[in-house]
N, CA, C and O of each residue as an XYZ file, in Angstrom:
728
protein
N      72.586   -121.991     23.967
C      71.510   -122.291     23.035
C      72.016   -122.059     21.618
O      72.723   -121.084     21.358
N      71.656   -122.952     20.701
C      72.140   -122.841     19.327
C      71.501   -121.641     18.619
O      70.433   -121.160     19.000
N      72.191   -121.182     17.584
C      71.688   -120.011     16.853
C      70.368   -120.311     16.156
O      69.533   -119.418     16.011
N      70.163   -121.565     15.720
C      68.894   -121.919     15.079
C      67.735   -121.846     16.063
O      66.653   -121.372     15.715
N      67.956   -122.313     17.290
C      66.898   -122.254     18.304
C      66.572   -120.811     18.659
O      65.405   -120.445     18.795
N      67.617   -119.991     18.809
C      67.405   -118.571     19.091
C      66.635   -117.899     17.956
O      65.697   -117.136     18.187
N      67.046   -118.197     16.738
C      66.394   -117.606     15.575
C      64.921   -117.995     15.537
O      64.062   -117.164     15.239
N      64.630   -119.262     15.840
C      63.231   -119.728     15.860
C      62.425   -118.992     16.920
O      61.256   -118.675     16.697
N      63.029   -118.717     18.064
C      62.310   -117.994     19.128
C      61.949   -116.576     18.687
O      60.825   -116.114     18.881
N      62.925   -115.902     18.093
C      62.648   -114.551     17.598
C      61.604   -114.593     16.482
O      60.701   -113.758     16.436
N      61.734   -115.567     15.588
C      60.784   -115.693     14.483
C      59.379   -115.971     15.010
O      58.403   -115.410     14.513
N      59.279   -116.836     16.015
C      57.979   -117.154     16.595
C      57.348   -115.918     17.227
O      56.143   -115.703     17.104
N      58.159   -115.106     17.903
C      57.647   -113.860     18.489
C      57.133   -112.931     17.401
O      56.081   -112.310     17.554
N      57.878   -112.834     16.294
C      57.430   -111.986     15.182
C      56.162   -112.541     14.537
O      55.293   -111.775     14.123
N      56.051   -113.859     14.450
C      54.838   -114.474     13.890
C      53.639   -114.097     14.755
O      52.593   -113.710     14.233
N      53.787   -114.207     16.069
C      52.680   -113.874     16.974
C      52.283   -112.414     16.826
O      51.099   -112.093     16.734
N      53.278   -111.527     16.803
C      52.988   -110.103     16.623
C      52.339   -109.843     15.266
O      51.399   -109.056     15.158
N      52.846   -110.505     14.244
C      52.307   -110.328     12.896
C      50.871   -110.802     12.780
O      50.054   -110.164     12.115
N      50.560   -111.921     13.424
C      49.187   -112.423     13.394
C      48.248   -111.484     14.138
O      47.138   -111.217     13.678
N      48.695   -110.981     15.293
C      47.867   -110.063     16.081
C      47.581   -108.772     15.325
O      46.487   -108.215     15.420
N      48.572   -108.302     14.577
C      48.410   -107.031     13.874
C      48.075   -107.222     12.393
O      48.005   -106.248     11.643
N      47.870   -108.465     11.972
C      47.539   -108.779     10.587
C      48.589   -108.206      9.625
O      48.255   -107.580      8.619
N      49.866   -108.436      9.959
C      50.954   -107.847      9.174
C      52.031   -108.857      8.800
O      53.184   -108.476      8.602
N      51.680   -110.137      8.699
C      52.689   -111.153      8.383
C      53.393   -110.879      7.059
O      54.612   -111.023      6.965
N      52.646   -110.491      6.051
C      53.233   -110.213      4.742
C      54.216   -109.053      4.787
O      55.303   -109.128      4.214
N      53.831   -107.984      5.467
C      54.698   -106.804      5.563
C      55.962   -107.110      6.359
O      57.049   -106.650      6.011
N      55.813   -107.887      7.425
C      56.978   -108.254      8.238
C      57.914   -109.133      7.419
O      59.129   -108.939      7.445
N      57.358   -110.096      6.694
C      58.161   -110.985      5.857
C      58.947   -110.180      4.818
O      60.138   -110.415      4.611
N      58.280   -109.248      4.180
C      58.942   -108.413      3.171
C      60.067   -107.593      3.795
O      61.155   -107.501      3.225
N      59.820   -107.002      4.948
C      60.842   -106.196      5.623
C      62.028   -107.049      6.058
O      63.179   -106.645      5.897
N      61.748   -108.229      6.611
C      62.834   -109.121      7.020
C      63.719   -109.481      5.832
O      64.945   -109.445      5.930
N      63.097   -109.826      4.722
C      63.868   -110.210      3.531
C      64.629   -109.026      2.943
O      65.748   -109.193      2.457
N      64.034   -107.830      2.982
C      64.729   -106.640      2.492
C      65.986   -106.372      3.323
O      67.057   -106.117      2.771
N      65.852   -106.430      4.651
C      67.005   -106.161      5.512
C      68.051   -107.267      5.361
O      69.251   -106.994      5.383
N      67.604   -108.497      5.211
C      68.520   -109.616      5.010
C      69.319   -109.430      3.725
O      70.516   -109.715      3.688
N      68.656   -108.949      2.667
C      69.338   -108.683      1.399
C      70.425   -107.627      1.578
O      71.519   -107.754      1.029
N      70.117   -106.580      2.351
C      71.099   -105.522      2.594
C      72.275   -106.067      3.398
O      73.425   -105.718      3.129
N      71.998   -106.914      4.377
C      73.084   -107.509      5.158
C      74.006   -108.360      4.277
O      75.206   -108.451      4.540
N      73.459   -108.971      3.253
C      74.236   -109.856      2.387
C      74.985   -109.120      1.280
O      75.864   -109.696      0.640
N      74.646   -107.855      1.049
C      75.283   -107.089     -0.034
C      76.747   -106.795      0.251
O      77.193   -106.801      1.399
N      77.473   -106.540     -0.811
C      78.864   -106.071     -0.756
C      79.716   -106.893      0.203
O      80.316   -106.362      1.138
N      79.757   -108.170     -0.043
C      80.562   -109.065      0.794
C      80.217   -108.924      2.273
O      81.085   -108.972      3.144
N      78.939   -108.751      2.522
C      78.419   -108.648      3.895
C      79.068   -107.495      4.669
O      79.343   -107.611      5.863
N      79.306   -106.381      3.968
C      79.971   -105.231      4.576
C      79.202   -104.694      5.777
O      79.799   -104.428      6.820
N      77.878   -104.531      5.645
C      77.083   -104.027      6.765
C      77.152   -104.998      7.938
O      77.271   -104.578      9.089
N      77.080   -106.271      7.653
C      77.153   -107.294      8.700
C      78.495   -107.198      9.438
O      78.546   -107.285     10.665
N      79.573   -107.019      8.677
C      80.904   -106.894      9.280
C      80.989   -105.647     10.149
O      81.579   -105.686     11.228
N      80.412   -104.553      9.697
C      80.419   -103.316     10.482
C      79.650   -103.486     11.792
O      80.070   -103.001     12.843
N      78.523   -104.181     11.707
C      77.699   -104.382     12.905
C      78.401   -105.267     13.939
O      78.100   -105.188     15.131
N      79.325   -106.099     13.489
C      80.058   -106.980     14.397
C      81.447   -106.451     14.753
O      82.208   -107.124     15.447
N      81.776   -105.256     14.284
C      83.080   -104.671     14.539
C      83.082   -103.986     15.913
O      82.334   -103.030     16.116
N      83.906   -104.454     16.858
C      83.932   -103.855     18.194
C      84.478   -102.421     18.216
O      84.278   -101.698     19.192
N      85.163   -102.011     17.148
C      85.700   -100.651     17.097
C      84.610    -99.614     16.820
O      84.817    -98.423     17.050
N      83.470   -100.054     16.335
C      82.361    -99.136     16.052
C      81.429    -99.135     17.258
O      81.013   -100.190     17.737
N      81.110    -97.944     17.739
C      80.288    -97.827     18.956
C      78.857    -98.304     18.706
O      78.375    -98.312     17.573
N      78.200    -98.697     19.782
C      76.819    -99.166     19.686
C      75.903    -98.055     19.179
O      74.932    -98.330     18.473
N      76.198    -96.810     19.530
C      75.384    -95.683     19.064
C      75.488    -95.529     17.546
O      74.492    -95.270     16.871
N      76.711    -95.691     17.016
C      76.902    -95.608     15.566
C      76.183    -96.758     14.860
O      75.604    -96.579     13.789
N      76.227    -97.915     15.464
C      75.551    -99.075     14.885
C      74.034    -98.865     14.891
O      73.356    -99.171     13.909
N      73.505    -98.341     16.001
C      72.059    -98.050     16.075
C      71.662    -97.037     15.007
O      70.643    -97.191     14.334
N      72.481    -96.005     14.865
C      72.194    -94.967     13.869
C      72.219    -95.552     12.455
O      71.398    -95.183     11.615
N      73.145    -96.446     12.198
C      73.226    -97.090     10.885
C      71.975    -97.917     10.619
O      71.391    -97.840      9.538
N      71.566    -98.711     11.612
C      70.357    -99.522     11.452
C      69.148    -98.613     11.256
O      68.279    -98.906     10.436
N      69.090    -97.537     11.986
C      67.976    -96.594     11.853
C      67.931    -96.007     10.445
O      66.858    -95.867      9.857
N      69.098    -95.666      9.913
C      69.179    -95.111      8.560
C      68.732    -96.144      7.519
O      67.963    -95.827      6.612
N      69.214    -97.361      7.657
C      68.828    -98.430      6.721
C      67.331    -98.696      6.844
O      66.643    -98.856      5.836
N      66.826    -98.742      8.072
C      65.395    -98.996      8.303
C      64.540    -97.919      7.640
O      63.494    -98.215      7.063
N      64.990    -96.674      7.725
C      64.249    -95.577      7.105
C      64.249    -95.700      5.588
O      63.210    -95.557      4.944
N      65.419    -95.967      5.026
C      65.520    -96.074      3.565
C      64.710    -97.246      3.029
O      64.095    -97.140      1.968
N      64.703    -98.360      3.749
C      63.966    -99.541      3.313
C      62.502    -99.515      3.747
O      61.707   -100.359      3.332
N      62.156    -98.541      4.584
C      60.807    -98.446      5.151
C      60.431    -99.765      5.830
O      59.381   -100.352      5.567
N      61.332   -100.205      6.713
C      61.114   -101.459      7.422
C      59.913   -101.367      8.351
O      59.611   -100.313      8.909
N      59.244   -102.487      8.499
C      58.139   -102.574      9.440
C      58.710   -102.316     10.836
O      59.811   -102.775     11.140
N      57.982   -101.591     11.690
C      58.496   -101.280     13.034
C      58.916   -102.515     13.839
O      59.891   -102.445     14.588
N      58.219   -103.630     13.708
C      58.587   -104.845     14.433
C      59.957   -105.347     13.993
O      60.752   -105.799     14.816
N      60.230   -105.266     12.696
C      61.512   -105.721     12.172
C      62.622   -104.784     12.649
O      63.699   -105.233     13.042
N      62.353   -103.500     12.611
C      63.339   -102.526     13.092
C      63.664   -102.792     14.563
O      64.830   -102.761     14.958
N      62.645   -103.049     15.365
C      62.868   -103.319     16.787
C      63.678   -104.591     17.000
O      64.566   -104.631     17.851
N      63.374   -105.626     16.231
C      64.115   -106.880     16.370
C      65.578   -106.689     15.996
O      66.460   -107.243     16.652
N      65.845   -105.912     14.951
C      67.241   -105.688     14.565
C      67.992   -104.953     15.672
O      69.159   -105.244     15.933
N      67.325   -104.003     16.320
C      67.964   -103.288     17.434
C      68.218   -104.237     18.611
O      69.278   -104.177     19.234
N      67.270   -105.094     18.911
C      67.438   -106.058     20.006
C      68.596   -107.005     19.703
O      69.447   -107.256     20.557
N      68.618   -107.527     18.474
C      69.702   -108.434     18.092
C      71.054   -107.728     18.157
O      72.043   -108.318     18.590
N      71.097   -106.481     17.731
C      72.340   -105.713     17.780
C      72.821   -105.555     19.217
O      73.989   -105.803     19.516
N      71.923   -105.143     20.102
C      72.307   -104.899     21.492
C      72.714   -106.180     22.211
O      73.536   -106.146     23.126
N      72.144   -107.304     21.801
C      72.486   -108.586     22.431
C      73.593   -109.318     21.673
O      73.886   -110.480     21.952
N      74.202   -108.626     20.714
C      75.288   -109.181     19.900
C      74.877   -110.495     19.231
O      75.620   -111.478     19.232
N      73.671   -110.478     18.659
C      73.142   -111.663     18.004
C      72.711   -111.393     16.563
O      71.931   -112.161     16.000
N      73.195   -110.339     15.974
C      72.799   -110.007     14.615
C      73.207   -111.102     13.626
O      72.647   -111.194     12.534
N      74.168   -111.919     14.003
C      74.620   -112.997     13.115
C      73.539   -114.056     12.896
O      73.630   -114.828     11.941
N      72.518   -114.112     13.755
C      71.449   -115.107     13.570
C      70.358   -114.597     12.637
O      69.397   -115.317     12.368
N      70.489   -113.367     12.137
C      69.431   -112.776     11.318
C      69.037   -113.645     10.117
O      67.843   -113.831      9.887
N      69.992   -114.186      9.340
C      69.579   -115.046      8.218
C      68.756   -116.261      8.672
O      67.794   -116.641      8.005
N      69.131   -116.863      9.795
C      68.367   -117.997     10.325
C      66.981   -117.557     10.785
O      66.003   -118.284     10.615
N      66.904   -116.358     11.371
C      65.618   -115.812     11.801
C      64.701   -115.646     10.593
O      63.529   -116.016     10.646
N      65.228   -115.095      9.514
C      64.432   -114.880      8.300
C      63.940   -116.210      7.743
O      62.771   -116.340      7.381
N      64.824   -117.194      7.675
C      64.433   -118.508      7.159
C      63.345   -119.136      8.028
O      62.376   -119.690      7.508
N      63.501   -119.050      9.340
C      62.494   -119.599     10.250
C      61.170   -118.866     10.099
O      60.110   -119.487     10.019
N      61.241   -117.536     10.061
C      60.023   -116.742      9.927
C      59.313   -117.060      8.620
O      58.099   -117.263      8.600
N      60.074   -117.102      7.526
C      59.458   -117.376      6.219
C      58.749   -118.723      6.216
O      57.644   -118.846      5.687
N      59.378   -119.729      6.802
C      58.747   -121.044      6.865
C      57.447   -121.021      7.648
O      56.446   -121.599      7.222
N      57.463   -120.346      8.804
C      56.253   -120.257      9.632
C      55.179   -119.405      8.954
O      53.999   -119.755      8.969
N      55.595   -118.292      8.365
C      54.639   -117.401      7.699
C      54.026   -118.084      6.477
O      52.837   -117.925      6.204
N      54.833   -118.838      5.751
C      54.317   -119.564      4.589
C      53.216   -120.525      5.024
O      52.181   -120.622      4.365
N      53.434   -121.229      6.122
C      52.415   -122.161      6.620
C      51.151   -121.414      7.034
O      50.040   -121.860      6.749
N      51.321   -120.284      7.702
C      50.167   -119.482      8.156
C      49.366   -118.917      6.985
O      48.136   -118.882      7.016
N      50.085   -118.475      5.953
C      49.446   -117.799      4.826
C      49.185   -118.727      3.643
O      48.773   -118.271      2.576
N      49.421   -120.016      3.825
C      49.244   -121.015      2.761
C      50.060   -120.678      1.516
O      49.591   -120.833      0.389
N      51.291   -120.213      1.741
C      52.174   -119.892      0.623
C      53.079   -121.076      0.314
O      53.415   -121.867      1.195
N      53.462   -121.181     -0.942
C      54.392   -122.207     -1.396
C      55.531   -121.494     -2.108
O      55.301   -120.584     -2.905
N      56.751   -121.905     -1.822
C      57.928   -121.314     -2.468
C      58.441   -122.234     -3.558
O      58.438   -123.458     -3.426
N      58.879   -121.612     -4.632
C      59.410   -122.366     -5.757
C      60.660   -121.674     -6.288
O      60.802   -120.454     -6.208
N      61.551   -122.479     -6.824
C      62.735   -121.959     -7.497
C      62.752   -122.548     -8.893
O      62.674   -123.765     -9.065
N      62.854   -121.690     -9.881
C      62.914   -122.128    -11.274
C      64.283   -121.730    -11.819
O      64.665   -120.560    -11.788
N      65.007   -122.721    -12.314
C      66.341   -122.485    -12.862
C      66.316   -122.753    -14.355
O      65.843   -123.794    -14.811
N      66.833   -121.797    -15.103
C      66.936   -121.930    -16.556
C      68.390   -121.701    -16.967
O      69.192   -121.186    -16.188
N      68.716   -122.086    -18.188
C      70.086   -121.929    -18.679
C      70.415   -120.478    -19.030
O      71.578   -120.076    -19.011
N      69.376   -119.692    -19.351
C      69.578   -118.274    -19.639
C      68.340   -117.500    -19.191
O      67.322   -118.087    -18.825
N      68.445   -116.190    -19.225
C      67.326   -115.363    -18.776
C      66.091   -115.612    -19.635
O      66.191   -115.834    -20.842
N      64.932   -115.570    -18.996
C      63.675   -115.735    -19.725
C      62.869   -114.445    -19.595
O      63.112   -113.638    -18.698
N      61.931   -114.266    -20.480
C      61.132   -113.039    -20.512
C      60.097   -113.040    -19.385
O      59.817   -114.075    -18.780
N      59.545   -111.873    -19.121
C      58.496   -111.755    -18.103
C      57.270   -112.577    -18.484
O      56.605   -113.149    -17.622
N      56.978   -112.631    -19.776
C      55.837   -113.424    -20.254
C      56.058   -114.911    -19.953
O      55.143   -115.605    -19.511
N      57.282   -115.389    -20.196
C      57.601   -116.783    -19.900
C      57.548   -117.059    -18.398
O      57.101   -118.122    -17.968
N      58.008   -116.092    -17.611
C      57.941   -116.243    -16.145
C      56.494   -116.347    -15.682
O      56.166   -117.165    -14.823
N      55.638   -115.521    -16.251
C      54.217   -115.548    -15.890
C      53.592   -116.884    -16.260
O      52.835   -117.456    -15.476
N      53.903   -117.380    -17.446
C      53.372   -118.679    -17.874
C      53.837   -119.792    -16.943
O      53.046   -120.647    -16.544
N      55.129   -119.780    -16.597
C      55.657   -120.794    -15.686
C      54.995   -120.705    -14.317
O      54.622   -121.722    -13.732
N      54.852   -119.485    -13.810
C      54.211   -119.274    -12.504
C      52.780   -119.823    -12.528
O      52.360   -120.504    -11.592
N      52.037   -119.528    -13.593
C      50.652   -120.012    -13.708
C      50.593   -121.535    -13.796
O      49.740   -122.166    -13.173
N      51.501   -122.119    -14.570
C      51.538   -123.582    -14.709
C      51.844   -124.246    -13.368
O      51.195   -125.219    -12.984
N      52.838   -123.711    -12.663
C      53.200   -124.285    -11.360
C      52.079   -124.123    -10.339
O      51.808   -125.034     -9.556
N      51.425   -122.957    -10.350
C      50.343   -122.741     -9.379
C      49.171   -123.678     -9.655
O      48.555   -124.190     -8.720
N      48.861   -123.904    -10.923
C      47.768   -124.825    -11.266
C      48.117   -126.263    -10.908
O      47.278   -126.992    -10.380
N      49.342   -126.674    -11.191
C      49.726   -128.065    -10.931
C      49.840   -128.370     -9.444
O      49.809   -129.533     -9.042
N      49.973   -127.332     -8.631
C      50.080   -127.535     -7.177
C      48.870   -127.000     -6.424
O      48.894   -126.902     -5.198
N      47.829   -126.660     -7.142
C      46.583   -126.161     -6.542
C      46.826   -125.026     -5.553
O      46.303   -125.014     -4.439
N      47.636   -124.077     -6.001
C      47.966   -122.901     -5.204
C      47.656   -121.683     -6.053
O      47.957   -121.662     -7.246
N      47.055   -120.665     -5.446
C      46.807   -119.443     -6.210
C      48.145   -118.814     -6.582
O      49.131   -118.970     -5.862
N      48.178   -118.112     -7.695
C      49.441   -117.506     -8.139
C      49.944   -116.458     -7.144
O      51.141   -116.179     -7.089
N      49.027   -115.877     -6.354
C      49.448   -114.911     -5.321
C      50.171   -115.615     -4.181
O      51.035   -115.021     -3.537
N      49.827   -116.875     -3.926
C      50.432   -117.623     -2.828
C      51.633   -118.459     -3.263
O      52.214   -119.183     -2.455
N      52.002   -118.358     -4.527
C      53.183   -119.051     -5.022
C      54.298   -118.027     -5.186
O      54.203   -117.119     -6.012
N      55.337   -118.176     -4.405
C      56.474   -117.261     -4.460
C      57.562   -117.951     -5.263
O      58.132   -118.952     -4.830
N      57.843   -117.403     -6.438
C      58.796   -118.036     -7.358
C      60.056   -117.188     -7.464
O      60.004   -115.982     -7.705
N      61.180   -117.852     -7.279
C      62.473   -117.212     -7.481
C      63.062   -117.792     -8.760
O      63.195   -119.009     -8.894
N      63.409   -116.928     -9.687
C      63.984   -117.359    -10.955
C      65.498   -117.182    -10.901
O      65.994   -116.114    -10.544
N      66.223   -118.236    -11.257
C      67.679   -118.178    -11.281
C      68.187   -118.667    -12.641
O      67.469   -119.329    -13.390
N      69.425   -118.325    -12.931
C      70.060   -118.754    -14.173
C      71.284   -119.583    -13.821
O      72.115   -119.174    -13.010
N      71.384   -120.752    -14.439
C      72.537   -121.637    -14.262
C      72.856   -122.240    -15.622
O      72.175   -123.158    -16.078
N      73.896   -121.719    -16.266
C      74.252   -122.157    -17.614
C      74.651   -123.625    -17.665
O      74.628   -124.233    -18.735
N      75.019   -124.203    -16.523
C      75.475   -125.594    -16.521
C      74.355   -126.592    -16.805
O      74.632   -127.759    -17.083
N      73.095   -126.155    -16.740
C      72.008   -127.086    -17.070
C      71.828   -127.202    -18.580
O      71.033   -128.014    -19.052
N      72.557   -126.401    -19.329
C      72.637   -126.393    -20.795
C      71.349   -125.874    -21.442
O      71.408   -124.991    -22.298
N      70.219   -126.392    -21.058
C      68.935   -125.965    -21.599
C      67.829   -126.592    -20.777
O      68.085   -127.422    -19.904
N      66.614   -126.199    -21.054
C      65.485   -126.727    -20.304
C      65.270   -125.984    -19.003
O      65.752   -124.867    -18.813
N      64.530   -126.634    -18.105
C      64.148   -125.989    -16.841
C      64.265   -126.989    -15.700
O      63.962   -128.171    -15.859
N      64.713   -126.492    -14.536
C      64.655   -127.259    -13.300
C      63.781   -126.442    -12.356
O      64.077   -125.282    -12.068
N      62.705   -127.055    -11.879
C      61.797   -126.357    -10.961
C      61.724   -127.119     -9.652
O      61.537   -128.336     -9.637
N      61.871   -126.399     -8.562
C      61.714   -126.977     -7.234
C      60.525   -126.275     -6.591
O      60.571   -125.069     -6.347
N      59.474   -127.017     -6.320
C      58.266   -126.461     -5.716
C      58.048   -127.195     -4.403
O      57.779   -128.397     -4.379
N      58.169   -126.447     -3.310
C      58.092   -127.098     -2.014
C      59.215   -128.113     -1.910
O      60.387   -127.753     -2.018
N      58.872   -129.374     -1.702
C      59.902   -130.404     -1.601
C      59.985   -131.286     -2.849
O      60.657   -132.317     -2.836
N      59.310   -130.885     -3.915
C      59.329   -131.643     -5.177
C      60.234   -130.965     -6.191
O      60.261   -129.740     -6.303
N      60.978   -131.791     -6.933
C      61.882   -131.268     -7.956
C      61.479   -131.845     -9.304
O      61.300   -133.053     -9.457
N      61.342   -130.944    -10.283
C      61.040   -131.322    -11.657
C      62.263   -130.939    -12.479
O      62.567   -129.757    -12.640
N      62.955   -131.934    -12.992
C      64.194   -131.675    -13.717
C      64.004   -131.992    -15.190
O      64.016   -133.155    -15.593
N      63.829   -130.952    -15.986
C      63.693   -131.100    -17.419
C      64.878   -130.489    -18.127
O      64.753   -129.956    -19.229
N      66.047   -130.572    -17.478
C      67.236   -129.955    -18.059
C      67.925   -130.892    -19.033
O      67.799   -132.113    -18.939
N      68.644   -130.311    -19.954
C      69.438   -131.074    -20.912
C      70.540   -131.833    -20.156
O      70.855   -132.976    -20.489
N      71.114   -131.194    -19.150
C      72.179   -131.824    -18.360
C      71.708   -133.151    -17.772
O      72.422   -134.149    -17.867
N      70.519   -133.183    -17.166
C      70.033   -134.433    -16.550
C      69.705   -135.471    -17.619
O      69.897   -136.666    -17.397
N      69.216   -135.032    -18.767
C      68.929   -135.976    -19.849
C      70.215   -136.592    -20.387
O      70.255   -137.781    -20.706
N      71.275   -135.774    -20.486
C      72.567   -136.298    -20.933
C      73.132   -137.290    -19.926
O      73.723   -138.299    -20.312
N      72.956   -137.009    -18.639
C      73.427   -137.940    -17.607
C      72.675   -139.261    -17.685
O      73.267   -140.323    -17.496
N      71.369   -139.203    -17.962
C      70.576   -140.431    -18.097
C      71.076   -141.254    -19.278
O      71.207   -142.474    -19.177
N      71.353   -140.595    -20.387
C      71.858   -141.288    -21.578
C      73.219   -141.913    -21.261
O      73.496   -143.049    -21.646
N      74.056   -141.163    -20.562
C      75.377   -141.648    -20.196
C      75.263   -142.900    -19.314
O      76.016   -143.857    -19.495
N      74.331   -142.890    -18.369
C      74.128   -144.048    -17.498
C      73.624   -145.269    -18.260
O      74.002   -146.402    -17.958
N      72.770   -145.028    -19.247
C      72.246   -146.127    -20.061
C      73.347   -146.758    -20.912
O      73.360   -147.972    -21.112
N      74.268   -145.934    -21.412
C      75.324   -146.401    -22.275
C      76.430   -147.143    -21.534
O      77.245   -147.814    -22.167
N      76.474   -147.038    -20.236
C      77.544   -147.693    -19.447
C      77.356   -149.165    -19.395
O      78.157   -149.868    -18.778
């Protein structure tokens, strides 16, 4: 079975548990927190968890320590232990992506990515979040916005909301001018 199918099965189980216990938001937050830790430091924790020289007891203890520090939801902690014991921790990023997609649908959440050429202030982020939520008829609580910086856009903003892309960057305007001049 492919890793995506396995990840979807685990995510679906977590969705069912989350709906029963009214904890989808908390589970989503815990999954993303643990995923962030797995991705840190050149995936050092991930490499340790897949290292056959480290005993399963040491790996369990490490996960337990991380779970305590991050205050992971018990369901997420249990899933990480199951994945570890079944040597499937490598599917964790796919599990998180699957879960987030399902949870977003359940909770009527919309994800957005806003890219700017340089860092913007919190006030500007709030204004952008409000504008995007109004234009997509989504409450600002249900709009999850990730802000990124990409100097190659030169200036302006590129916003991706759901499956729609709004490109107001200087880079795209220059490309349009270049195409017209050809």
